[in-house]
N, CA and C atoms of all chains as a GROMACS GRO file, in nm:
protein
  588
    1UNK      N    1  -0.191  15.867   1.780
    1UNK     CA    2  -0.104  15.853   1.897
    1UNK      C    3  -0.101  15.708   1.940
    2UNK      N    4   0.018  15.651   1.954
    2UNK     CA    5   0.027  15.510   1.994
    2UNK      C    6  -0.040  15.484   2.128
    3UNK      N    7  -0.036  15.582   2.216
    3UNK     CA    8  -0.090  15.556   2.350
    3UNK      C    9  -0.241  15.542   2.353
    4UNK      N   10  -0.307  15.578   2.242
    4UNK     CA   11  -0.451  15.552   2.242
    4UNK      C   12  -0.490  15.440   2.146
    5UNK      N   13  -0.392  15.359   2.106
    5UNK     CA   14  -0.424  15.237   2.033
    5UNK      C   15  -0.475  15.133   2.133
    6UNK      N   16  -0.584  15.062   2.100
    6UNK     CA   17  -0.627  14.955   2.190
    6UNK      C   18  -0.514  14.854   2.211
    7UNK      N   19  -0.497  14.807   2.334
    7UNK     CA   20  -0.395  14.706   2.362
    7UNK      C   21  -0.447  14.569   2.322
    8UNK      N   22  -0.358  14.483   2.278
    8UNK     CA   23  -0.397  14.345   2.246
    8UNK      C   24  -0.427  14.273   2.378
    9UNK      N   25  -0.498  14.162   2.366
    9UNK     CA   26  -0.531  14.083   2.485
    9UNK      C   27  -0.402  14.043   2.558
   10UNK      N   28  -0.300  14.005   2.480
   10UNK     CA   29  -0.173  13.962   2.540
   10UNK      C   30  -0.110  14.076   2.619
   11UNK      N   31  -0.116  14.197   2.564
   11UNK     CA   32  -0.058  14.311   2.634
   11UNK      C   33  -0.135  14.343   2.763
   12UNK      N   34  -0.267  14.334   2.755
   12UNK     CA   35  -0.345  14.361   2.876
   12UNK      C   36  -0.314  14.255   2.982
   13UNK      N   37  -0.311  14.128   2.939
   13UNK     CA   38  -0.284  14.020   3.035
   13UNK      C   39  -0.146  14.040   3.101
   14UNK      N   40  -0.052  14.086   3.019
   14UNK     CA   41   0.082  14.110   3.073
   14UNK      C   42   0.080  14.224   3.177
   15UNK      N   43   0.009  14.330   3.142
   15UNK     CA   44  -0.001  14.443   3.235
   15UNK      C   45  -0.068  14.401   3.365
   16UNK      N   46  -0.168  14.314   3.355
   16UNK     CA   47  -0.242  14.272   3.474
   16UNK      C   48  -0.155  14.195   3.573
   17UNK      N   49  -0.048  14.136   3.522
   17UNK     CA   50   0.044  14.061   3.611
   17UNK      C   51   0.097  14.149   3.725
   18UNK      N   52   0.115  14.277   3.693
   18UNK     CA   53   0.168  14.367   3.796
   18UNK      C   54   0.060  14.462   3.850
   19UNK      N   55  -0.067  14.423   3.827
   19UNK     CA   56  -0.177  14.506   3.878
   19UNK      C   57  -0.273  14.418   3.958
   20UNK      N   58  -0.236  14.381   4.080
   20UNK     CA   59  -0.317  14.289   4.159
   20UNK      C   60  -0.457  14.341   4.186
   21UNK      N   61  -0.556  14.256   4.164
   21UNK     CA   62  -0.694  14.294   4.194
   21UNK      C   63  -0.767  14.357   4.077
   22UNK      N   64  -0.693  14.396   3.975
   22UNK     CA   65  -0.758  14.455   3.857
   22UNK      C   66  -0.803  14.343   3.765
   23UNK      N   67  -0.922  14.361   3.710
   23UNK     CA   68  -0.971  14.263   3.612
   23UNK      C   69  -1.008  14.336   3.483
   24UNK      N   70  -1.003  14.264   3.377
   24UNK     CA   71  -1.033  14.318   3.244
   24UNK      C   72  -1.172  14.270   3.208
   25UNK      N   73  -1.264  14.364   3.199
   25UNK     CA   74  -1.403  14.324   3.176
   25UNK      C   75  -1.472  14.424   3.083
   26UNK      N   76  -1.539  14.372   2.985
   26UNK     CA   77  -1.616  14.457   2.893
   26UNK      C   78  -1.536  14.577   2.842
   27UNK      N   79  -1.416  14.552   2.797
   27UNK     CA   80  -1.331  14.658   2.743
   27UNK      C   81  -1.294  14.764   2.846
   28UNK      N   82  -1.296  14.723   2.972
   28UNK     CA   83  -1.251  14.814   3.077
   28UNK      C   84  -1.160  14.739   3.173
   29UNK      N   85  -1.076  14.816   3.241
   29UNK     CA   86  -1.004  14.762   3.356
   29UNK      C   87  -1.083  14.801   3.478
   30UNK      N   88  -1.106  14.705   3.566
   30UNK     CA   89  -1.192  14.729   3.682
   30UNK      C   90  -1.125  14.684   3.811
   31UNK      N   91  -1.143  14.764   3.917
   31UNK     CA   92  -1.104  14.717   4.050
   31UNK      C   93  -1.194  14.779   4.155
   32UNK      N   94  -1.224  14.699   4.256
   32UNK     CA   95  -1.303  14.747   4.369
   32UNK      C   96  -1.210  14.766   4.489
   33UNK      N   97  -1.217  14.879   4.552
   33UNK     CA   98  -1.132  14.911   4.668
   33UNK      C   99  -1.222  14.927   4.791
   34UNK      N  100  -1.179  14.869   4.902
   34UNK     CA  101  -1.255  14.884   5.027
   34UNK      C  102  -1.165  14.948   5.132
   35UNK      N  103  -1.219  15.049   5.197
   35UNK     CA  104  -1.142  15.122   5.298
   35UNK      C  105  -1.211  15.109   5.434
   36UNK      N  106  -1.150  15.171   5.536
   36UNK     CA  107  -1.204  15.157   5.671
   36UNK      C  108  -1.336  15.235   5.687
   37UNK      N  109  -1.347  15.346   5.618
   37UNK     CA  110  -1.468  15.427   5.631
   37UNK      C  111  -1.478  15.525   5.514
   38UNK      N  112  -1.578  15.612   5.518
   38UNK     CA  113  -1.600  15.706   5.407
   38UNK      C  114  -1.486  15.806   5.393
   39UNK      N  115  -1.434  15.852   5.507
   39UNK     CA  116  -1.324  15.950   5.501
   39UNK      C  117  -1.204  15.891   5.428
   40UNK      N  118  -1.172  15.768   5.460
   40UNK     CA  119  -1.058  15.701   5.394
   40UNK      C  120  -1.088  15.682   5.245
   41UNK      N  121  -1.212  15.643   5.214
   41UNK     CA  122  -1.249  15.621   5.073
   41UNK      C  123  -1.243  15.751   4.995
   42UNK      N  124  -1.295  15.858   5.053
   42UNK     CA  125  -1.297  15.983   4.977
   42UNK      C  126  -1.158  16.047   4.970
   43UNK      N  127  -1.075  16.024   5.070
   43UNK     CA  128  -0.936  16.072   5.063
   43UNK      C  129  -0.866  16.006   4.946
   44UNK      N  130  -0.887  15.875   4.932
   44UNK     CA  131  -0.833  15.802   4.817
   44UNK      C  132  -0.886  15.862   4.686
   45UNK      N  133  -1.015  15.888   4.680
   45UNK     CA  134  -1.074  15.944   4.558
   45UNK      C  135  -1.012  16.079   4.524
   46UNK      N  136  -0.984  16.158   4.625
   46UNK     CA  137  -0.924  16.289   4.600
   46UNK      C  138  -0.786  16.274   4.536
   47UNK      N  139  -0.709  16.178   4.588
   47UNK     CA  140  -0.576  16.154   4.530
   47UNK      C  141  -0.588  16.103   4.387
   48UNK      N  142  -0.683  16.016   4.364
   48UNK     CA  143  -0.703  15.964   4.228
   48UNK      C  144  -0.749  16.077   4.134
   49UNK      N  145  -0.835  16.166   4.186
   49UNK     CA  146  -0.885  16.277   4.104
   49UNK      C  147  -0.770  16.366   4.058
   50UNK      N  148  -0.674  16.390   4.146
   50UNK     CA  149  -0.561  16.474   4.109
   50UNK      C  150  -0.477  16.406   4.000
   51UNK      N  151  -0.459  16.276   4.012
   51UNK     CA  152  -0.387  16.200   3.909
   51UNK      C  153  -0.464  16.204   3.776
   52UNK      N  154  -0.595  16.187   3.787
   52UNK     CA  155  -0.680  16.185   3.666
   52UNK      C  156  -0.670  16.317   3.590
   53UNK      N  157  -0.676  16.426   3.666
   53UNK     CA  158  -0.672  16.557   3.602
   53UNK      C  159  -0.535  16.584   3.542
   54UNK      N  160  -0.432  16.545   3.615
   54UNK     CA  161  -0.295  16.565   3.567
   54UNK      C  162  -0.271  16.491   3.436
   55UNK      N  163  -0.328  16.369   3.428
   55UNK     CA  164  -0.308  16.286   3.310
   55UNK      C  165  -0.415  16.311   3.203
   56UNK      N  166  -0.513  16.394   3.235
   56UNK     CA  167  -0.627  16.415   3.147
   56UNK      C  168  -0.688  16.280   3.107
   57UNK      N  169  -0.700  16.194   3.206
   57UNK     CA  170  -0.759  16.061   3.182
   57UNK      C  171  -0.844  16.028   3.304
   58UNK      N  172  -0.976  16.039   3.283
   58UNK     CA  173  -1.067  16.037   3.397
   58UNK      C  174  -1.140  15.905   3.411
   59UNK      N  175  -1.149  15.855   3.533
   59UNK     CA  176  -1.214  15.725   3.552
   59UNK      C  177  -1.367  15.733   3.549
   60UNK      N  178  -1.426  15.619   3.524
   60UNK     CA  179  -1.568  15.598   3.546
   60UNK      C  180  -1.571  15.529   3.682
   61UNK      N  181  -1.621  15.599   3.784
   61UNK     CA  182  -1.610  15.540   3.917
   61UNK      C  183  -1.731  15.570   4.003
   62UNK      N  184  -1.750  15.485   4.104
   62UNK     CA  185  -1.861  15.504   4.195
   62UNK      C  186  -1.815  15.477   4.338
   63UNK      N  187  -1.892  15.531   4.430
   63UNK     CA  188  -1.858  15.516   4.571
   63UNK      C  189  -1.985  15.495   4.652
   64UNK      N  190  -1.979  15.401   4.743
   64UNK     CA  191  -2.082  15.385   4.845
   64UNK      C  192  -2.008  15.364   4.977
   65UNK      N  193  -2.022  15.458   5.067
   65UNK     CA  194  -1.957  15.457   5.198
   65UNK      C  195  -1.806  15.426   5.187
   66UNK      N  196  -1.765  15.306   5.224
   66UNK     CA  197  -1.620  15.277   5.228
   66UNK      C  198  -1.569  15.205   5.104
   67UNK      N  199  -1.655  15.194   5.001
   67UNK     CA  200  -1.615  15.118   4.882
   67UNK      C  201  -1.606  15.210   4.760
   68UNK      N  202  -1.502  15.191   4.682
   68UNK     CA  203  -1.485  15.269   4.558
   68UNK      C  204  -1.462  15.169   4.445
   69UNK      N  205  -1.542  15.180   4.341
   69UNK     CA  206  -1.526  15.094   4.224
   69UNK      C  207  -1.478  15.180   4.108
   70UNK      N  208  -1.374  15.134   4.042
   70UNK     CA  209  -1.314  15.213   3.934
   70UNK      C  210  -1.311  15.132   3.804
   71UNK      N  211  -1.358  15.196   3.698
   71UNK     CA  212  -1.353  15.138   3.564
   71UNK      C  213  -1.269  15.230   3.478
   72UNK      N  214  -1.170  15.175   3.412
   72UNK     CA  215  -1.085  15.254   3.324
   72UNK      C  216  -1.101  15.208   3.180
   73UNK      N  217  -1.121  15.304   3.092
   73UNK     CA  218  -1.128  15.275   2.950
   73UNK      C  219  -1.086  15.402   2.876
   74UNK      N  220  -1.051  15.387   2.749
   74UNK     CA  221  -1.008  15.505   2.673
   74UNK      C  222  -1.115  15.541   2.571
   75UNK      N  223  -1.186  15.648   2.603
   75UNK     CA  224  -1.295  15.694   2.518
   75UNK      C  225  -1.246  15.718   2.375
   76UNK      N  226  -1.129  15.784   2.364
   76UNK     CA  227  -1.076  15.820   2.231
   76UNK      C  228  -1.031  15.699   2.150
   77UNK      N  229  -1.028  15.581   2.213
   77UNK     CA  230  -0.991  15.459   2.141
   77UNK      C  231  -1.116  15.374   2.121
   78UNK      N  232  -1.232  15.438   2.125
   78UNK     CA  233  -1.357  15.363   2.107
   78UNK      C  234  -1.390  15.279   2.229
   79UNK      N  235  -1.357  15.333   2.346
   79UNK     CA  236  -1.380  15.261   2.472
   79UNK      C  237  -1.313  15.124   2.475
   80UNK      N  238  -1.184  15.127   2.448
   80UNK     CA  239  -1.102  15.006   2.461
   80UNK      C  240  -0.993  15.036   2.564
   81UNK      N  241  -0.928  14.931   2.610
   81UNK     CA  242  -0.819  14.949   2.707
   81UNK      C  243  -0.690  14.980   2.633
   82UNK      N  244  -0.627  15.089   2.673
   82UNK     CA  245  -0.500  15.131   2.611
   82UNK      C  246  -0.395  15.147   2.722
   83UNK      N  247  -0.274  15.186   2.682
   83UNK     CA  248  -0.171  15.208   2.784
   83UNK      C  249  -0.206  15.325   2.876
   84UNK      N  250  -0.294  15.411   2.832
   84UNK     CA  251  -0.336  15.519   2.923
   84UNK      C  252  -0.410  15.459   3.043
   85UNK      N  253  -0.482  15.348   3.018
   85UNK     CA  254  -0.556  15.283   3.128
   85UNK      C  255  -0.463  15.204   3.219
   86UNK      N  256  -0.372  15.129   3.159
   86UNK     CA  257  -0.281  15.051   3.244
   86UNK      C  258  -0.191  15.147   3.324
   87UNK      N  259  -0.152  15.258   3.263
   87UNK     CA  260  -0.069  15.356   3.335
   87UNK      C  261  -0.149  15.420   3.449
   88UNK      N  262  -0.276  15.448   3.423
   88UNK     CA  263  -0.361  15.507   3.528
   88UNK      C  264  -0.382  15.405   3.640
   89UNK      N  265  -0.402  15.278   3.604
   89UNK     CA  266  -0.418  15.173   3.707
   89UNK      C  267  -0.294  15.169   3.795
   90UNK      N  268  -0.178  15.180   3.733
   90UNK     CA  269  -0.053  15.179   3.812
   90UNK      C  270  -0.046  15.300   3.903
   91UNK      N  271  -0.087  15.416   3.850
   91UNK     CA  272  -0.086  15.539   3.932
   91UNK      C  273  -0.182  15.524   4.051
   92UNK      N  274  -0.295  15.458   4.027
   92UNK     CA  275  -0.392  15.436   4.135
   92UNK      C  276  -0.334  15.342   4.240
   93UNK      N  277  -0.265  15.239   4.195
   93UNK     CA  278  -0.199  15.148   4.290
   93UNK      C  279  -0.097  15.224   4.375
   94UNK      N  280  -0.026  15.317   4.312
   94UNK     CA  281   0.072  15.396   4.388
   94UNK      C  282   0.001  15.485   4.490
   95UNK      N  283  -0.116  15.537   4.452
   95UNK     CA  284  -0.194  15.622   4.542
   95UNK      C  285  -0.238  15.544   4.665
   96UNK      N  286  -0.274  15.418   4.645
   96UNK     CA  287  -0.319  15.334   4.757
   96UNK      C  288  -0.208  15.320   4.860
   97UNK      N  289  -0.084  15.319   4.811
   97UNK     CA  290   0.030  15.299   4.902
   97UNK      C  291   0.067  15.426   4.979
   98UNK      N  292   0.012  15.541   4.938
   98UNK     CA  293   0.049  15.667   5.005
   98UNK      C  294   0.005  15.667   5.151
   99UNK      N  295  -3.601  15.609   6.585
   99UNK     CA  296  -3.581  15.749   6.546
   99UNK      C  297  -3.676  15.785   6.433
  100UNK      N  298  -3.756  15.891   6.451
  100UNK     CA  299  -3.851  15.928   6.344
  100UNK      C  300  -3.779  15.957   6.213
  101UNK      N  301  -3.657  16.010   6.220
  101UNK     CA  302  -3.590  16.050   6.097
  101UNK      C  303  -3.550  15.931   6.010
  102UNK      N  304  -3.553  15.810   6.064
  102UNK     CA  305  -3.525  15.698   5.975
  102UNK      C  306  -3.649  15.614   5.945
  103UNK      N  307  -3.768  15.673   5.969
  103UNK     CA  308  -3.891  15.610   5.922
  103UNK      C  309  -3.905  15.638   5.772
  104UNK      N  310  -3.940  15.536   5.692
  104UNK     CA  311  -3.963  15.564   5.550
  104UNK      C  312  -4.071  15.671   5.534
  105UNK      N  313  -4.049  15.761   5.440
  105UNK     CA  314  -4.149  15.865   5.413
  105UNK      C  315  -4.260  15.807   5.327
  106UNK      N  316  -4.380  15.857   5.347
  106UNK     CA  317  -4.492  15.815   5.262
  106UNK      C  318  -4.472  15.875   5.123
  107UNK      N  319  -4.542  15.817   5.025
  107UNK     CA  320  -4.533  15.870   4.889
  107UNK      C  321  -4.572  16.018   4.886
  108UNK      N  322  -4.674  16.052   4.962
  108UNK     CA  323  -4.720  16.192   4.964
  108UNK      C  324  -4.610  16.284   5.018
  109UNK      N  325  -4.543  16.238   5.123
  109UNK     CA  326  -4.436  16.320   5.180
  109UNK      C  327  -4.320  16.338   5.083
  110UNK      N  328  -4.286  16.228   5.014
  110UNK     CA  329  -4.176  16.239   4.917
  110UNK      C  330  -4.215  16.335   4.805
  111UNK      N  331  -4.338  16.318   4.756
  111UNK     CA  332  -4.385  16.404   4.647
  111UNK      C  333  -4.383  16.550   4.689
  112UNK      N  334  -4.419  16.573   4.813
  112UNK     CA  335  -4.419  16.711   4.865
  112UNK      C  336  -4.276  16.766   4.869
  113UNK      N  337  -4.184  16.683   4.919
  113UNK     CA  338  -4.044  16.726   4.927
  113UNK      C  339  -3.988  16.755   4.788
  114UNK      N  340  -4.028  16.673   4.690
  114UNK     CA  341  -3.975  16.690   4.554
  114UNK      C  342  -4.015  16.824   4.492
  115UNK      N  343  -4.124  16.882   4.543
  115UNK     CA  344  -4.169  17.012   4.490
  115UNK      C  345  -4.059  17.118   4.502
  116UNK      N  346  -3.980  17.106   4.608
  116UNK     CA  347  -3.874  17.206   4.628
  116UNK      C  348  -3.735  17.149   4.597
  117UNK      N  349  -3.734  17.036   4.524
  117UNK     CA  350  -3.606  16.975   4.488
  117UNK      C  351  -3.601  16.952   4.337
  118UNK      N  352  -3.580  17.060   4.260
  118UNK     CA  353  -3.586  17.049   4.114
  118UNK      C  354  -3.483  16.952   4.058
  119UNK      N  355  -3.528  16.865   3.969
  119UNK     CA  356  -3.436  16.773   3.903
  119UNK      C  357  -3.420  16.641   3.974
  120UNK      N  358  -3.465  16.633   4.099
  120UNK     CA  359  -3.458  16.507   4.173
  120UNK      C  360  -3.577  16.421   4.137
  121UNK      N  361  -3.553  16.292   4.121
  121UNK     CA  362  -3.663  16.200   4.095
  121UNK      C  363  -3.659  16.088   4.199
  122UNK      N  364  -3.775  16.031   4.220
  122UNK     CA  365  -3.789  15.923   4.318
  122UNK      C  366  -3.798  15.794   4.239
  123UNK      N  367  -3.696  15.710   4.257
  123UNK     CA  368  -3.692  15.589   4.176
  123UNK      C  369  -3.637  15.473   4.256
  124UNK      N  370  -3.706  15.363   4.249
  124UNK     CA  371  -3.660  15.241   4.319
  124UNK      C  372  -3.618  15.267   4.463
  125UNK      N  373  -3.702  15.333   4.536
  125UNK     CA  374  -3.674  15.362   4.677
  125UNK      C  375  -3.551  15.449   4.698
  126UNK      N  376  -3.516  15.526   4.596
  126UNK     CA  377  -3.406  15.620   4.612
  126UNK      C  378  -3.446  15.754   4.554
  127UNK      N  379  -3.381  15.859   4.602
  127UNK     CA  380  -3.389  15.990   4.537
  127UNK      C  381  -3.269  16.001   4.446
  128UNK      N  382  -3.292  16.040   4.323
  128UNK     CA  383  -3.184  16.043   4.225
  128UNK      C  384  -3.176  16.177   4.155
  129UNK      N  385  -3.053  16.222   4.129
  129UNK     CA  386  -3.036  16.338   4.041
  129UNK      C  387  -2.901  16.328   3.969
  130UNK      N  388  -2.902  16.370   3.845
  130UNK     CA  389  -2.780  16.374   3.765
  130UNK      C  390  -2.736  16.520   3.751
  131UNK      N  391  -2.612  16.547   3.780
  131UNK     CA  392  -2.556  16.682   3.772
  131UNK      C  393  -2.451  16.688   3.662
  132UNK      N  394  -2.452  16.792   3.581
  132UNK     CA  395  -2.351  16.807   3.476
  132UNK      C  396  -2.278  16.939   3.497
  133UNK      N  397  -2.147  16.930   3.492
  133UNK     CA  398  -2.063  17.048   3.514
  133UNK      C  399  -1.982  17.078   3.389
  134UNK      N  400  -1.901  17.184   3.398
  134UNK     CA  401  -1.823  17.224   3.280
  134UNK      C  402  -1.709  17.126   3.251
  135UNK      N  403  -1.652  17.068   3.356
  135UNK     CA  404  -1.540  16.976   3.337
  135UNK      C  405  -1.521  16.890   3.463
  136UNK      N  406  -1.416  16.809   3.462
  136UNK     CA  407  -1.390  16.720   3.575
  136UNK      C  408  -1.358  16.796   3.702
  137UNK      N  409  -1.281  16.904   3.689
  137UNK     CA  410  -1.244  16.981   3.808
  137UNK      C  411  -1.369  17.036   3.877
  138UNK      N  412  -1.462  17.088   3.798
  138UNK     CA  413  -1.586  17.139   3.856
  138UNK      C  414  -1.668  17.026   3.918
  139UNK      N  415  -1.672  16.912   3.850
  139UNK     CA  416  -1.748  16.798   3.902
  139UNK      C  417  -1.689  16.748   4.033
  140UNK      N  418  -1.556  16.735   4.035
  140UNK     CA  419  -1.495  16.681   4.157
  140UNK      C  420  -1.497  16.783   4.271
  141UNK      N  421  -1.493  16.910   4.239
  141UNK     CA  422  -1.505  17.013   4.343
  141UNK      C  423  -1.642  17.001   4.410
  142UNK      N  424  -1.743  16.982   4.328
  142UNK     CA  425  -1.879  16.959   4.380
  142UNK      C  426  -1.880  16.834   4.469
  143UNK      N  427  -1.818  16.728   4.422
  143UNK     CA  428  -1.817  16.603   4.499
  143UNK      C  429  -1.749  16.623   4.635
  144UNK      N  430  -1.645  16.704   4.636
  144UNK     CA  431  -1.575  16.729   4.763
  144UNK      C  432  -1.667  16.800   4.861
  145UNK      N  433  -1.742  16.896   4.812
  145UNK     CA  434  -1.836  16.967   4.900
  145UNK      C  435  -1.945  16.873   4.949
  146UNK      N  436  -1.994  16.788   4.860
  146UNK     CA  437  -2.098  16.692   4.899
  146UNK      C  438  -2.040  16.592   5.001
  147UNK      N  439  -1.916  16.551   4.981
  147UNK     CA  440  -1.852  16.455   5.073
  147UNK      C  441  -1.845  16.513   5.215
  148UNK      N  442  -1.813  16.640   5.225
  148UNK     CA  443  -1.805  16.702   5.357
  148UNK      C  444  -1.942  16.706   5.423
  149UNK      N  445  -2.045  16.736   5.346
  149UNK     CA  446  -2.183  16.732   5.398
  149UNK      C  447  -2.221  16.591   5.441
  150UNK      N  448  -2.183  16.494   5.359
  150UNK     CA  449  -2.218  16.354   5.387
  150UNK      C  450  -2.156  16.310   5.519
  151UNK      N  451  -2.030  16.343   5.536
  151UNK     CA  452  -1.960  16.300   5.658
  151UNK      C  453  -2.016  16.370   5.781
  152UNK      N  454  -2.046  16.498   5.764
  152UNK     CA  455  -2.101  16.576   5.876
  152UNK      C  456  -2.235  16.520   5.921
  153UNK      N  457  -2.315  16.477   5.823
  153UNK     CA  458  -2.448  16.424   5.853
  153UNK      C  459  -2.447  16.275   5.879
  154UNK      N  460  -2.332  16.212   5.862
  154UNK     CA  461  -2.321  16.066   5.868
  154UNK      C  462  -2.427  16.002   5.779
  155UNK      N  463  -2.440  16.057   5.661
  155UNK     CA  464  -2.537  16.004   5.564
  155UNK      C  465  -2.470  16.012   5.427
  156UNK      N  466  -2.428  15.897   5.378
  156UNK     CA  467  -2.340  15.892   5.261
  156UNK      C  468  -2.413  15.850   5.134
  157UNK      N  469  -2.387  15.920   5.026
  157UNK     CA  470  -2.459  15.888   4.901
  157UNK      C  471  -2.402  15.766   4.830
  158UNK      N  472  -2.483  15.712   4.745
  158UNK     CA  473  -2.440  15.613   4.646
  158UNK      C  474  -2.423  15.698   4.520
  159UNK      N  475  -2.301  15.717   4.476
  159UNK     CA  476  -2.281  15.810   4.366
  159UNK      C  477  -2.174  15.764   4.270
  160UNK      N  478  -2.183  15.818   4.148
  160UNK     CA  479  -2.083  15.784   4.048
  160UNK      C  480  -2.047  15.909   3.969
  161UNK      N  481  -1.932  15.903   3.907
  161UNK     CA  482  -1.882  16.017   3.828
  161UNK      C  483  -1.814  15.966   3.702
  162UNK      N  484  -1.844  16.032   3.593
  162UNK     CA  485  -1.769  16.015   3.469
  162UNK      C  486  -1.743  16.155   3.415
  163UNK      N  487  -1.618  16.194   3.412
  163UNK     CA  488  -1.574  16.325   3.366
  163UNK      C  489  -1.656  16.439   3.431
  164UNK      N  490  -1.745  16.502   3.355
  164UNK     CA  491  -1.815  16.620   3.409
  164UNK      C  492  -1.953  16.588   3.466
  165UNK      N  493  -1.985  16.458   3.477
  165UNK     CA  494  -2.119  16.420   3.523
  165UNK      C  495  -2.112  16.347   3.657
  166UNK      N  496  -2.202  16.384   3.745
  166UNK     CA  497  -2.211  16.317   3.876
  166UNK      C  498  -2.355  16.272   3.895
  167UNK      N  499  -2.373  16.144   3.924
  167UNK     CA  500  -2.506  16.090   3.950
  167UNK      C  501  -2.514  16.052   4.097
  168UNK      N  502  -2.619  16.097   4.161
  168UNK     CA  503  -2.632  16.073   4.305
  168UNK      C  504  -2.764  16.002   4.336
  169UNK      N  505  -2.752  15.895   4.415
  169UNK     CA  506  -2.869  15.821   4.463
  169UNK      C  507  -2.868  15.830   4.615
  170UNK      N  508  -2.979  15.870   4.671
  170UNK     CA  509  -2.990  15.878   4.817
  170UNK      C  510  -3.094  15.781   4.867
  171UNK      N  511  -3.057  15.705   4.968
  171UNK     CA  512  -3.151  15.614   5.033
  171UNK      C  513  -3.103  15.596   5.176
  172UNK      N  514  -3.191  15.546   5.262
  172UNK     CA  515  -3.151  15.526   5.402
  172UNK      C  516  -3.139  15.378   5.431
  173UNK      N  517  -3.016  15.334   5.441
  173UNK     CA  518  -2.984  15.193   5.467
  173UNK      C  519  -3.055  15.144   5.593
  174UNK      N  520  -3.049  15.226   5.700
  174UNK     CA  521  -3.106  15.184   5.828
  174UNK      C  522  -3.258  15.177   5.825
  175UNK      N  523  -3.319  15.225   5.718
  175UNK     CA  524  -3.466  15.217   5.706
  175UNK      C  525  -3.500  15.111   5.601
  176UNK      N  526  -3.407  15.018   5.577
  176UNK     CA  527  -3.433  14.913   5.478
  176UNK      C  528  -3.425  14.966   5.337
  177UNK      N  529  -3.336  15.063   5.316
  177UNK     CA  530  -3.319  15.125   5.185
  177UNK      C  531  -3.449  15.186   5.132
  178UNK      N  532  -3.505  15.271   5.217
  178UNK     CA  533  -3.621  15.352   5.178
  178UNK      C  534  -3.581  15.499   5.189
  179UNK      N  535  -3.664  15.583   5.130
  179UNK     CA  536  -3.637  15.727   5.137
  179UNK      C  537  -3.695  15.782   5.268
  180UNK      N  538  -3.609  15.851   5.342
  180UNK     CA  539  -3.651  15.911   5.469
  180UNK      C  540  -3.618  16.060   5.466
  181UNK      N  541  -3.649  16.128   5.576
  181UNK     CA  542  -3.616  16.271   5.580
  181UNK      C  543  -3.464  16.293   5.578
  182UNK      N  544  -3.388  16.193   5.613
  182UNK     CA  545  -3.242  16.208   5.603
  182UNK      C  546  -3.203  16.227   5.456
  183UNK      N  547  -3.279  16.162   5.366
  183UNK     CA  548  -3.249  16.174   5.223
  183UNK      C  549  -3.297  16.307   5.166
  184UNK      N  550  -3.416  16.347   5.203
  184UNK     CA  551  -3.465  16.475   5.150
  184UNK      C  552  -3.380  16.590   5.206
  185UNK      N  553  -3.336  16.576   5.332
  185UNK     CA  554  -3.250  16.681   5.391
  185UNK      C  555  -3.114  16.683   5.320
  186UNK      N  556  -3.063  16.566   5.288
  186UNK     CA  557  -2.934  16.559   5.217
  186UNK      C  558  -2.948  16.616   5.076
  187UNK      N  559  -3.059  16.588   5.010
  187UNK     CA  560  -3.083  16.643   4.876
  187UNK      C  561  -3.084  16.796   4.883
  188UNK      N  562  -3.146  16.848   4.988
  188UNK     CA  563  -3.149  16.994   5.003
  188UNK      C  564  -3.009  17.049   5.026
  189UNK      N  565  -2.932  16.979   5.108
  189UNK     CA  566  -2.794  17.022   5.134
  189UNK      C  567  -2.713  17.020   5.004
  190UNK      N  568  -2.738  16.920   4.920
  190UNK     CA  569  -2.666  16.911   4.792
  190UNK      C  570  -2.707  17.026   4.701
  191UNK      N  571  -2.836  17.059   4.701
  191UNK     CA  572  -2.881  17.175   4.621
  191UNK      C  573  -2.813  17.303   4.669
  192UNK      N  574  -2.795  17.314   4.800
  192UNK     CA  575  -2.728  17.433   4.854
  192UNK      C  576  -2.582  17.436   4.808
  193UNK      N  577  -2.520  17.318   4.805
  193UNK     CA  578  -2.380  17.306   4.762
  193UNK      C  579  -2.363  17.352   4.617
  194UNK      N  580  -2.460  17.318   4.534
  194UNK     CA  581  -2.453  17.357   4.392
  194UNK      C  582  -2.450  17.509   4.378
  195UNK      N  583  -2.518  17.575   4.471
  195UNK     CA  584  -2.526  17.721   4.463
  195UNK      C  585  -2.400  17.791   4.514
  196UNK      N  586  -2.311  17.714   4.581
  196UNK     CA  587  -2.190  17.776   4.637
  196UNK      C  588  -2.099  17.832   4.528
   0.00000   0.00000   0.00000
């Protein structure tokens, strides 16, 4: 499947242009989100969880109070960044705007 | 407040007797939970989130697909384990049984 081919560095850099705050690190896309409190952070996580399940593409993520850190990688591509990750990052950005 | 006094090693060890799978590490109580899939894992997280907010005691936790790792510590006690953590661990054990 083309969507689980690792993206080239150029493709990832291009995708990052429209993904503010996301960084490419250790074969993952990473972003830290800070909210007003735990309720806001977990509400965001719930929306992301629904997107993750719908896309069958689940994040590696952690939460402490009002902060949520998300790492995206494609396990089936040998833990490399693929379009499934950039698409999920975009979906997460859309969730933030809700 | 007595509830945010760090617990002695003896007290933590005693609490752990009734908290199967929890370990005391680096001034935190830790347990890893594995579920059948992401939906089960996130459903558990939602229940834990409601307990956390109700108790105003929020975990440091992470999730990857069907696994949830939880670290409990009391920030207001200088990141030591207090009865707020052992009580939260018990509440989490109760949530698992739901």
